[in-house]
Every structure is written in structure tokens, then in C-alpha cells.
MMTF fields as JSON, N, C-alpha, C and O atoms, coordinates in Angstrom:
{
  "mmtfVersion": "1.0.0",
  "mmtfProducer": "UNKNOWN",
  "numBonds": 431,
  "numAtoms": 432,
  "numGroups": 108,
  "numChains": 1,
  "numModels": 1,
  "chainsPerModel": [1],
  "groupsPerChain": [108],
  "chainIdList": ["A"],
  "bondAtomList": [4, 2, 8, 6, 12, 10, 16, 14, 20, 18, 24, 22, 28, 26, 32, 30, 36, 34, 40, 38, 44, 42, 48, 46, 52, 50, 56, 54, 60, 58, 64, 62, 68, 66, 72, 70, 76, 74, 80, 78, 84, 82, 88, 86, 92, 90, 96, 94, 100, 98, 104, 102, 108, 106, 112, 110, 116, 114, 120, 118, 124, 122, 128, 126, 132, 130, 136, 134, 140, 138, 144, 142, 148, 146, 152, 150, 156, 154, 160, 158, 164, 162, 168, 166, 172, 170, 176, 174, 180, 178, 184, 182, 188, 186, 192, 190, 196, 194, 200, 198, 204, 202, 208, 206, 212, 210, 216, 214, 220, 218, 224, 222, 228, 226, 232, 230, 236, 234, 240, 238, 244, 242, 248, 246, 252, 250, 256, 254, 260, 258, 264, 262, 268, 266, 272, 270, 276, 274, 280, 278, 284, 282, 288, 286, 292, 290, 296, 294, 300, 298, 304, 302, 308, 306, 312, 310, 316, 314, 320, 318, 324, 322, 328, 326, 332, 330, 336, 334, 340, 338, 344, 342, 348, 346, 352, 350, 356, 354, 360, 358, 364, 362, 368, 366, 372, 370, 376, 374, 380, 378, 384, 382, 388, 386, 392, 390, 396, 394, 400, 398, 404, 402, 408, 406, 412, 410, 416, 414, 420, 418, 424, 422, 428, 426],
  "bondOrderList": [1, 1, 1, 1, 1, 1, 1, 1, 1, 1, 1, 1, 1, 1, 1, 1, 1, 1, 1, 1, 1, 1, 1, 1, 1, 1, 1, 1, 1, 1, 1, 1, 1, 1, 1, 1, 1, 1, 1, 1, 1, 1, 1, 1, 1, 1, 1, 1, 1, 1, 1, 1, 1, 1, 1, 1, 1, 1, 1, 1, 1, 1, 1, 1, 1, 1, 1, 1, 1, 1, 1, 1, 1, 1, 1, 1, 1, 1, 1, 1, 1, 1, 1, 1, 1, 1, 1, 1, 1, 1, 1, 1, 1, 1, 1, 1, 1, 1, 1, 1, 1, 1, 1, 1, 1, 1, 1],
  "groupList": [{"groupName": "MET", "atomNameList": ["N", "CA", "C", "O"], "elementList": ["N", "C", "C", "O"], "formalChargeList": [0, 0, 0, 0], "bondAtomList": [1, 0, 2, 1, 3, 2], "bondOrderList": [1, 1, 2], "singleLetterCode": "M", "chemCompType": "L-PEPTIDE LINKING"}, {"groupName": "LYS", "atomNameList": ["N", "CA", "C", "O"], "elementList": ["N", "C", "C", "O"], "formalChargeList": [0, 0, 0, 0], "bondAtomList": [1, 0, 2, 1, 3, 2], "bondOrderList": [1, 1, 2], "singleLetterCode": "K", "chemCompType": "L-PEPTIDE LINKING"}, {"groupName": "ARG", "atomNameList": ["N", "CA", "C", "O"], "elementList": ["N", "C", "C", "O"], "formalChargeList": [0, 0, 0, 0], "bondAtomList": [1, 0, 2, 1, 3, 2], "bondOrderList": [1, 1, 2], "singleLetterCode": "R", "chemCompType": "L-PEPTIDE LINKING"}, {"groupName": "TYR", "atomNameList": ["N", "CA", "C", "O"], "elementList": ["N", "C", "C", "O"], "formalChargeList": [0, 0, 0, 0], "bondAtomList": [1, 0, 2, 1, 3, 2], "bondOrderList": [1, 1, 2], "singleLetterCode": "Y", "chemCompType": "L-PEPTIDE LINKING"}, {"groupName": "PHE", "atomNameList": ["N", "CA", "C", "O"], "elementList": ["N", "C", "C", "O"], "formalChargeList": [0, 0, 0, 0], "bondAtomList": [1, 0, 2, 1, 3, 2], "bondOrderList": [1, 1, 2], "singleLetterCode": "F", "chemCompType": "L-PEPTIDE LINKING"}, {"groupName": "GLU", "atomNameList": ["N", "CA", "C", "O"], "elementList": ["N", "C", "C", "O"], "formalChargeList": [0, 0, 0, 0], "bondAtomList": [1, 0, 2, 1, 3, 2], "bondOrderList": [1, 1, 2], "singleLetterCode": "E", "chemCompType": "L-PEPTIDE LINKING"}, {"groupName": "ASN", "atomNameList": ["N", "CA", "C", "O"], "elementList": ["N", "C", "C", "O"], "formalChargeList": [0, 0, 0, 0], "bondAtomList": [1, 0, 2, 1, 3, 2], "bondOrderList": [1, 1, 2], "singleLetterCode": "N", "chemCompType": "L-PEPTIDE LINKING"}, {"groupName": "LEU", "atomNameList": ["N", "CA", "C", "O"], "elementList": ["N", "C", "C", "O"], "formalChargeList": [0, 0, 0, 0], "bondAtomList": [1, 0, 2, 1, 3, 2], "bondOrderList": [1, 1, 2], "singleLetterCode": "L", "chemCompType": "L-PEPTIDE LINKING"}, {"groupName": "HIS", "atomNameList": ["N", "CA", "C", "O"], "elementList": ["N", "C", "C", "O"], "formalChargeList": [0, 0, 0, 0], "bondAtomList": [1, 0, 2, 1, 3, 2], "bondOrderList": [1, 1, 2], "singleLetterCode": "H", "chemCompType": "L-PEPTIDE LINKING"}, {"groupName": "SER", "atomNameList": ["N", "CA", "C", "O"], "elementList": ["N", "C", "C", "O"], "formalChargeList": [0, 0, 0, 0], "bondAtomList": [1, 0, 2, 1, 3, 2], "bondOrderList": [1, 1, 2], "singleLetterCode": "S", "chemCompType": "L-PEPTIDE LINKING"}, {"groupName": "ALA", "atomNameList": ["N", "CA", "C", "O"], "elementList": ["N", "C", "C", "O"], "formalChargeList": [0, 0, 0, 0], "bondAtomList": [1, 0, 2, 1, 3, 2], "bondOrderList": [1, 1, 2], "singleLetterCode": "A", "chemCompType": "L-PEPTIDE LINKING"}, {"groupName": "THR", "atomNameList": ["N", "CA", "C", "O"], "elementList": ["N", "C", "C", "O"], "formalChargeList": [0, 0, 0, 0], "bondAtomList": [1, 0, 2, 1, 3, 2], "bondOrderList": [1, 1, 2], "singleLetterCode": "T", "chemCompType": "L-PEPTIDE LINKING"}, {"groupName": "VAL", "atomNameList": ["N", "CA", "C", "O"], "elementList": ["N", "C", "C", "O"], "formalChargeList": [0, 0, 0, 0], "bondAtomList": [1, 0, 2, 1, 3, 2], "bondOrderList": [1, 1, 2], "singleLetterCode": "V", "chemCompType": "L-PEPTIDE LINKING"}, {"groupName": "GLY", "atomNameList": ["N", "CA", "C", "O"], "elementList": ["N", "C", "C", "O"], "formalChargeList": [0, 0, 0, 0], "bondAtomList": [1, 0, 2, 1, 3, 2], "bondOrderList": [1, 1, 2], "singleLetterCode": "G", "chemCompType": "PEPTIDE LINKING"}, {"groupName": "TRP", "atomNameList": ["N", "CA", "C", "O"], "elementList": ["N", "C", "C", "O"], "formalChargeList": [0, 0, 0, 0], "bondAtomList": [1, 0, 2, 1, 3, 2], "bondOrderList": [1, 1, 2], "singleLetterCode": "W", "chemCompType": "L-PEPTIDE LINKING"}, {"groupName": "ILE", "atomNameList": ["N", "CA", "C", "O"], "elementList": ["N", "C", "C", "O"], "formalChargeList": [0, 0, 0, 0], "bondAtomList": [1, 0, 2, 1, 3, 2], "bondOrderList": [1, 1, 2], "singleLetterCode": "I", "chemCompType": "L-PEPTIDE LINKING"}, {"groupName": "CYS", "atomNameList": ["N", "CA", "C", "O"], "elementList": ["N", "C", "C", "O"], "formalChargeList": [0, 0, 0, 0], "bondAtomList": [1, 0, 2, 1, 3, 2], "bondOrderList": [1, 1, 2], "singleLetterCode": "C", "chemCompType": "L-PEPTIDE LINKING"}, {"groupName": "PRO", "atomNameList": ["N", "CA", "C", "O"], "elementList": ["N", "C", "C", "O"], "formalChargeList": [0, 0, 0, 0], "bondAtomList": [1, 0, 2, 1, 3, 2], "bondOrderList": [1, 1, 2], "singleLetterCode": "P", "chemCompType": "L-PEPTIDE LINKING"}, {"groupName": "GLN", "atomNameList": ["N", "CA", "C", "O"], "elementList": ["N", "C", "C", "O"], "formalChargeList": [0, 0, 0, 0], "bondAtomList": [1, 0, 2, 1, 3, 2], "bondOrderList": [1, 1, 2], "singleLetterCode": "Q", "chemCompType": "L-PEPTIDE LINKING"}, {"groupName": "ASP", "atomNameList": ["N", "CA", "C", "O"], "elementList": ["N", "C", "C", "O"], "formalChargeList": [0, 0, 0, 0], "bondAtomList": [1, 0, 2, 1, 3, 2], "bondOrderList": [1, 1, 2], "singleLetterCode": "D", "chemCompType": "L-PEPTIDE LINKING"}],
  "groupTypeList": [0, 1, 2, 3, 4, 5, 6, 7, 8, 9, 10, 11, 6, 2, 2, 0, 8, 3, 4, 7, 7, 10, 3, 7, 4, 9, 9, 7, 12, 13, 4, 11, 12, 14, 1, 12, 4, 9, 9, 10, 9, 13, 15, 15, 15, 16, 12, 9, 12, 11, 4, 7, 7, 10, 2, 1, 7, 11, 1, 15, 15, 3, 10, 1, 15, 1, 12, 11, 16, 17, 15, 16, 6, 13, 5, 5, 7, 1, 5, 6, 4, 11, 7, 18, 16, 1, 9, 10, 5, 3, 5, 16, 1, 18, 16, 8, 6, 15, 3, 12, 19, 13, 12, 7, 12, 5, 1, 7],
  "groupIdList": [1, 2, 3, 4, 5, 6, 7, 8, 9, 10, 11, 12, 13, 14, 15, 16, 17, 18, 19, 20, 21, 22, 23, 24, 25, 26, 27, 28, 29, 30, 31, 32, 33, 34, 35, 36, 37, 38, 39, 40, 41, 42, 43, 44, 45, 46, 47, 48, 49, 50, 51, 52, 53, 54, 55, 56, 57, 58, 59, 60, 61, 62, 63, 64, 65, 66, 67, 68, 69, 70, 71, 72, 73, 74, 75, 76, 77, 78, 79, 80, 81, 82, 83, 84, 85, 86, 87, 88, 89, 90, 91, 92, 93, 94, 95, 96, 97, 98, 99, 100, 101, 102, 103, 104, 105, 106, 107, 108],
  "secStructList": [7, 2, 2, 2, 2, 2, 2, 2, 2, 2, 2, 2, 2, 2, 2, 2, 2, 2, 2, 2, 2, 2, 2, 2, 2, 2, 2, 2, 2, 2, 2, 2, 2, 2, 2, 2, 2, 7, 1, 2, 2, 2, 2, 2, 2, 2, 2, 2, 2, 2, 2, 2, 2, 2, 2, 2, 2, 2, 2, 2, 2, 2, 2, 2, 1, 7, 7, 7, 7, 6, 6, 6, 7, 7, 1, 7, 3, 3, 3, 3, 7, 7, 7, 6, 6, 1, 7, 7, 3, 3, 3, 3, 6, 6, 6, 7, 7, 3, 3, 3, 6, 6, 3, 3, 3, 3, 7, 7],
  "xCoordList": [-17.585, -17.471, -18.783, -18.777, -19.901, -21.185, -21.373, -21.987, -20.845, -20.948, -20.287, -20.797, -19.146, -18.458, -19.32, -19.365, -20.004, -20.852, -22.053, -22.503, -22.583, -23.686, -23.215, -23.944, -21.989, -21.439, -21.263, -21.509, -20.839, -20.683, -22.027, -22.13, -23.055, -24.39, -24.931, -25.506, -24.758, -25.267, -24.49, -25.073, -23.19, -22.4, -22.826, -22.905, -23.103, -23.555, -24.937, -25.203, -25.819, -27.148, -27.064, -27.749, -26.23, -26.075, -25.511, -25.939, -24.542, -23.95, -25.003, -25.028, -25.865, -26.911, -27.919, -28.389, -28.25, -29.168, -28.539, -29.223, -27.263, -26.592, -26.499, -26.592, -26.316, -26.33, -27.685, -27.756, -28.749, -30.09, -30.264, -30.757, -29.856, -29.965, -29.103, -29.516, -27.918, -27.034, -27.653, -27.597, -28.248, -28.854, -30.116, -30.377, -30.894, -32.081, -31.684, -32.281, -30.691, -30.223, -29.661, -29.942, -28.868, -28.294, -29.39, -29.31, -30.405, -31.523, -32.288, -32.697, -32.481, -33.181, -32.395, -32.978, -31.089, -30.251, -30.287, -30.405, -30.185, -30.245, -31.572, -31.61, -32.661, -33.99, -34.122, -34.711, -33.575, -33.613, -32.814, -33.255, -31.65, -30.837, -31.601, -31.573, -32.275, -33.049, -34.182, -34.442, -34.853, -35.936, -35.413, -36.089, -34.211, -33.646, -33.314, -33.617, -32.706, -32.31, -33.439, -33.53, -34.285, -35.398, -35.172, -35.882, -34.168, -33.878, -33.162, -32.961, -32.784, -32.072, -30.707, -30.269, -30.048, -28.762, -28.961, -28.07, -30.131, -30.446, -30.517, -30.141, -30.996, -31.065, -29.664, -29.385, -28.787, -27.411, -26.708, -26.0, -26.907, -26.314, -26.896, -26.169, -28.197, -28.874, -28.269, -27.944, -28.121, -27.572, -26.122, -25.715, -25.348, -23.948, -23.813, -23.024, -24.582, -24.51, -24.954, -24.325, -26.03, -26.531, -25.488, -25.23, -24.893, -23.89, -22.671, -22.217, -22.14, -20.931, -21.178, -20.34, -22.309, -22.614, -22.823, -22.336, -23.536, -23.752, -22.43, -22.206, -21.57, -20.273, -19.417, -18.775, -19.408, -18.625, -19.164, -18.393, -20.487, -21.087, -20.834, -20.631, -20.845, -20.565, -19.132, -18.889, -18.197, -16.8, -16.646, -15.891, -17.358, -17.295, -17.86, -17.305, -18.962, -19.573, -18.621, -18.454, -17.995, -17.034, -15.859, -15.337, -15.439, -14.302, -14.673, -13.865, -15.875, -16.264, -16.802, -16.523, -17.557, -18.149, -17.396, -17.686, -16.442, -15.637, -16.334, -16.878, -16.311, -16.823, -15.597, -15.047, -15.174, -13.948, -14.267, -15.364, -13.3, -13.444, -13.389, -12.447, -14.385, -14.375, -13.35, -13.047, -12.811, -11.869, -10.425, -9.686, -10.017, -8.621, -8.451, -7.331, -9.546, -9.533, -8.947, -8.244, -9.254, -8.832, -9.449, -10.55, -8.734, -9.156, -10.538, -11.356, -10.806, -12.062, -12.518, -11.713, -13.827, -14.4, -14.843, -15.426, -14.565, -14.934, -16.3, -16.536, -17.197, -18.537, -18.521, -18.104, -18.984, -19.159, -20.578, -21.536, -20.717, -22.034, -22.73, -22.172, -23.956, -24.765, -26.115, -26.279, -27.07, -28.413, -29.027, -28.683, -29.939, -30.557, -31.462, -31.691, -31.982, -32.874, -32.109, -32.717, -30.781, -29.959, -29.35, -29.215, -28.991, -28.328, -26.914, -26.308, -26.402, -25.049, -24.03, -24.182, -23.004, -21.957, -20.644, -20.273, -19.94, -18.685, -17.556, -17.714, -16.401, -15.231, -14.056, -13.785, -13.372, -12.195, -11.026, -10.81, -10.28, -9.147, -7.961, -7.142, -7.866, -6.709, -6.913, -6.097, -8.005, -8.203, -9.173, -9.369, -9.773, -10.666, -11.905, -12.434, -12.373, -13.644, -14.788, -14.648, -15.922, -17.088, -18.214, -18.503, -18.853, -19.937, -21.183, -21.113, -22.333, -23.633, -24.503, -24.656, -25.076, -25.898, -25.149, -25.74, -23.864, -23.078, -22.723, -22.232, -22.958, -22.674, -21.616, -21.675, -20.646, -19.591, -20.211, -20.795, -20.074, -20.663, -19.613, -19.837, -18.462, -17.46, -16.094, -15.677, -15.421, -14.079, -13.094, -13.134, -12.209, -11.254, -9.912, -8.987],
  "yCoordList": [141.601, 140.854, 140.15, 139.038, 140.791, 140.189, 138.881, 137.941, 138.826, 137.618, 136.428, 135.31, 136.664, 135.58, 135.035, 133.825, 135.926, 135.478, 134.711, 133.762, 135.104, 134.352, 132.97, 131.99, 132.884, 131.573, 130.694, 129.489, 131.295, 130.55, 130.013, 128.854, 130.848, 130.428, 129.325, 128.355, 129.454, 128.435, 127.129, 126.054, 127.198, 125.978, 125.23, 124.001, 125.964, 125.287, 124.676, 123.579, 125.377, 124.819, 123.586, 122.593, 123.645, 122.502, 121.308, 120.171, 121.581, 120.501, 119.85, 118.625, 120.639, 120.089, 119.257, 118.228, 119.691, 118.906, 117.56, 116.536, 117.559, 116.307, 115.391, 114.171, 115.962, 115.14, 114.461, 113.273, 115.214, 114.64, 113.489, 112.421, 113.711, 112.652, 111.444, 110.304, 111.684, 110.579, 109.738, 108.51, 110.396, 109.644, 108.915, 107.799, 109.533, 108.847, 107.632, 106.564, 107.789, 106.68, 105.559, 104.386, 105.906, 104.905, 104.153, 102.938, 104.878, 104.242, 103.305, 102.22, 103.711, 102.872, 101.592, 100.51, 101.705, 100.525, 99.617, 98.399, 100.206, 99.415, 98.703, 97.543, 99.388, 98.77, 97.622, 96.589, 97.797, 96.735, 95.527, 94.391, 95.758, 94.658, 93.935, 92.707, 94.684, 94.073, 93.213, 92.125, 93.692, 92.924, 91.645, 90.616, 91.704, 90.518, 89.44, 88.267, 89.815, 88.826, 88.51, 87.37, 89.448, 89.354, 88.378, 87.387, 88.705, 87.945, 88.875, 90.057, 88.322, 89.133, 89.566, 90.692, 88.681, 89.056, 90.086, 90.892, 90.059, 91.052, 92.451, 93.417, 92.57, 93.884, 94.405, 95.587, 93.527, 93.932, 94.329, 95.335, 93.541, 93.863, 95.167, 95.987, 95.364, 96.589, 97.822, 98.794, 97.789, 98.933, 99.189, 100.336, 98.113, 98.251, 98.845, 99.765, 98.318, 98.811, 100.272, 101.082, 100.605, 101.98, 102.93, 103.99, 102.557, 103.401, 103.593, 104.72, 102.498, 102.591, 103.356, 104.156, 103.118, 103.829, 105.32, 106.151, 105.666, 107.079, 107.768, 108.914, 107.076, 107.655, 107.889, 108.932, 106.928, 107.06, 108.19, 108.985, 108.261, 109.324, 110.702, 111.677, 110.785, 112.045, 112.502, 113.686, 111.577, 111.924, 112.398, 113.332, 111.759, 112.176, 113.583, 114.394, 113.872, 115.205, 116.26, 117.318, 115.98, 116.931, 117.159, 118.271, 116.117, 116.247, 116.996, 117.768, 116.782, 117.357, 118.785, 119.609, 119.085, 120.419, 121.155, 120.994, 121.949, 122.711, 124.021, 124.697, 124.361, 125.649, 126.449, 126.23, 127.385, 128.138, 129.522, 130.048, 130.088, 131.415, 132.468, 132.475, 133.357, 134.382, 135.485, 136.223, 135.623, 136.703, 136.271, 136.959, 135.142, 134.719, 133.525, 133.055, 133.028, 131.83, 130.624, 129.807, 130.531, 129.368, 128.1, 128.128, 126.996, 125.755, 125.29, 124.941, 125.28, 124.709, 125.463, 125.831, 125.681, 126.253, 125.124, 124.139, 125.271, 124.262, 124.62, 125.765, 123.651, 123.911, 123.806, 122.794, 124.873, 124.861, 124.401, 125.081, 123.27, 122.703, 123.438, 123.612, 123.864, 124.583, 123.887, 122.759, 124.558, 123.999, 123.837, 124.573, 122.873, 122.632, 123.772, 123.951, 124.545, 125.641, 126.861, 127.786, 126.872, 127.977, 127.61, 126.432, 128.609, 128.38, 127.864, 128.105, 127.143, 126.595, 127.727, 128.758, 127.522, 128.516, 127.923, 126.813, 128.667, 128.188, 129.11, 130.331, 128.517, 129.301, 128.944, 127.772, 129.97, 129.769, 129.371, 129.975, 128.367, 127.9, 128.856, 128.913, 129.61, 130.486, 131.872, 132.323, 132.553, 133.925, 134.014, 135.098, 132.909, 132.796, 133.683, 134.116, 133.956, 134.661, 133.675, 132.488, 134.176, 133.325, 133.782, 134.975, 132.815, 133.079, 132.318, 131.161, 132.996, 132.371, 132.726, 133.902, 131.721, 131.913, 132.673, 133.481, 132.421, 133.052, 134.498, 135.178, 134.987, 136.386, 136.418, 135.651, 137.32, 137.491, 138.053, 139.137, 137.295, 137.716, 138.323, 139.371, 137.669, 138.104, 138.035, 136.987, 139.166, 139.203, 139.342, 140.31, 138.362, 138.37, 138.883, 138.957],
  "zCoordList": [-116.799, -115.567, -115.237, -114.71, -115.543, -115.242, -116.011, -115.505, -117.228, -118.052, -117.361, -117.428, -116.692, -115.996, -114.864, -114.64, -114.15, -113.063, -113.585, -112.943, -114.746, -115.355, -115.773, -115.616, -116.31, -116.67, -115.437, -115.486, -114.343, -113.094, -112.633, -112.229, -112.691, -112.262, -113.167, -112.673, -114.47, -115.388, -115.248, -115.387, -114.976, -114.788, -113.538, -113.545, -112.456, -111.234, -111.429, -110.939, -112.141, -112.41, -113.297, -113.052, -114.323, -115.224, -114.47, -114.671, -113.598, -112.8, -111.904, -111.779, -111.284, -110.423, -111.217, -110.732, -112.422, -113.257, -113.631, -113.632, -113.943, -114.264, -113.047, -113.186, -111.861, -110.644, -110.474, -110.157, -110.686, -110.574, -111.562, -111.2, -112.81, -113.812, -113.454, -113.664, -112.918, -112.534, -111.43, -111.478, -110.429, -109.328, -109.768, -109.319, -110.637, -111.148, -111.99, -111.855, -112.847, -113.667, -112.798, -113.046, -111.781, -110.882, -110.136, -109.957, -109.708, -109.006, -109.927, -109.512, -111.157, -112.13, -112.413, -112.474, -112.585, -112.804, -111.579, -111.71, -110.39, -109.156, -108.991, -108.582, -109.307, -109.207, -110.201, -109.883, -111.405, -112.41, -111.938, -112.107, -111.352, -110.816, -109.712, -109.638, -108.867, -107.783, -108.34, -107.828, -109.38, -109.991, -110.641, -110.619, -111.219, -111.871, -110.838, -111.057, -109.732, -108.73, -107.749, -107.293, -107.412, -106.458, -105.31, -105.14, -104.551, -103.333, -102.359, -102.638, -101.218, -100.232, -100.784, -100.548, -101.507, -102.088, -103.203, -103.469, -103.855, -104.877, -104.305, -104.97, -103.075, -102.421, -102.146, -102.348, -101.687, -101.408, -102.708, -102.755, -103.748, -105.047, -105.578, -106.139, -105.404, -105.856, -105.198, -105.881, -103.902, -103.17, -103.588, -103.773, -103.734, -104.124, -105.524, -105.739, -106.47, -107.843, -107.913, -108.594, -107.213, -107.21, -106.637, -107.208, -105.521, -104.881, -105.773, -105.972, -106.311, -107.125, -108.427, -108.844, -109.061, -110.303, -110.046, -110.813, -108.985, -108.652, -108.326, -108.717, -107.619, -107.27, -108.515, -108.641, -109.426, -110.654, -111.528, -112.064, -111.671, -112.477, -111.856, -112.579, -110.538, -109.854, -110.121, -110.357, -110.084, -110.38, -111.818, -112.088, -112.738, -114.143, -114.311, -115.053, -113.622, -113.708, -113.16, -113.765, -112.014, -111.455, -112.404, -112.484, -113.122, -114.03, -115.306, -115.822, -115.818, -117.108, -117.005, -117.876, -115.969, -115.825, -114.715, -113.53, -115.125, -114.177, -113.836, -114.709, -112.577, -112.116, -111.688, -110.61, -112.549, -112.3, -111.729, -111.914, -111.045, -110.447, -111.555, -112.347, -111.623, -112.668, -112.45, -113.388, -111.257, -110.979, -111.223, -111.927, -110.649, -110.777, -111.711, -111.911, -112.286, -113.144, -112.43, -113.025, -111.132, -110.356, -110.933, -111.482, -110.804, -111.441, -111.02, -111.87, -109.753, -109.29, -108.042, -107.186, -107.964, -106.756, -105.844, -106.299, -104.56, -103.582, -103.026, -102.638, -102.984, -102.469, -100.953, -100.391, -100.296, -98.845, -98.571, -98.939, -97.938, -97.718, -96.577, -95.494, -96.845, -95.86, -95.754, -96.219, -95.148, -95.044, -96.428, -97.353, -96.572, -97.874, -98.306, -99.502, -97.366, -97.719, -98.234, -98.772, -98.076, -98.57, -99.915, -100.247, -100.67, -101.951, -101.72, -100.676, -102.726, -102.62, -102.553, -103.208, -101.762, -101.568, -102.066, -101.683, -102.922, -103.5, -103.104, -103.089, -102.777, -102.384, -103.292, -103.55, -103.765, -104.604, -103.712, -102.661, -104.123, -103.331, -103.417, -102.5, -104.517, -104.712, -104.105, -103.301, -104.489, -104.023, -102.837, -102.287, -102.443, -101.287, -101.376, -100.352, -102.598, -102.781, -102.616, -102.912, -102.142, -101.905, -102.819, -102.916, -103.495, -104.434, -104.007, -103.592, -104.118, -103.897, -105.081, -105.409, -105.729, -106.935, -108.02, -108.737, -108.141, -109.186, -108.927, -109.828, -107.719, -107.382, -106.283, -105.323, -106.442, -105.448, -104.18, -104.186, -103.084, -101.81, -100.914, -100.308, -100.825, -99.867, -100.553, -101.045, -100.571, -101.139, -99.995, -99.236, -99.882, -98.782, -99.219, -98.411]
}
């Protein structure tokens, strides 16, 4: 059982690293677009391209790296957004268990 929780923790960490890379890549592409156009319309295009690319990459990451419940093998854990200073909290949609840092915190 402990192995499943370690897999959950590593999957959430891997997902966060890919999010960071996606946002950095989107920002770099947006900055390049802004430099190419270098005008007021270039700023609007830059923001639009950055937003759309980051959104698309985020959807791909959510689709490719699944964070499943180690107890019931539920398809996807839903992230409960909390303060940034706290660790991410995930809740299973099927069995309603709550995990923080890959550890079962609350079993309902």
C-alpha cells in the first residue's frame, strides 16, 4: 500500500514540474512573438498566444499524467485549491478520500 502512495506523490510532483515547464515555454514563445511584432498589437498577440498555449499544454498534462486514487483506483483525483504555503490537497471523486503529499489524511 505504501508503494501506491509513493506513486501518487511522484505523479503529483512530476505533474507540477511539467506545469512549470509549460508556463516557461509559453512565456518564452509569447516573448518571442512580442519581439517579432514590437508594437501595441504585438503585446495583445503576445498575451493571447501565451494564454492559449499555456492552456493547451495544461490540458495535455492533465490528460497524459493521471493521478489516480490508490485505494479505489478512481480515475482522477480532484485538486482542492488551498493557500500557496500549504501542500496540495487531492480528493477522490469516488471514495471521497483526501490526500496531502501522497499520504491519506482523511478517510470518509
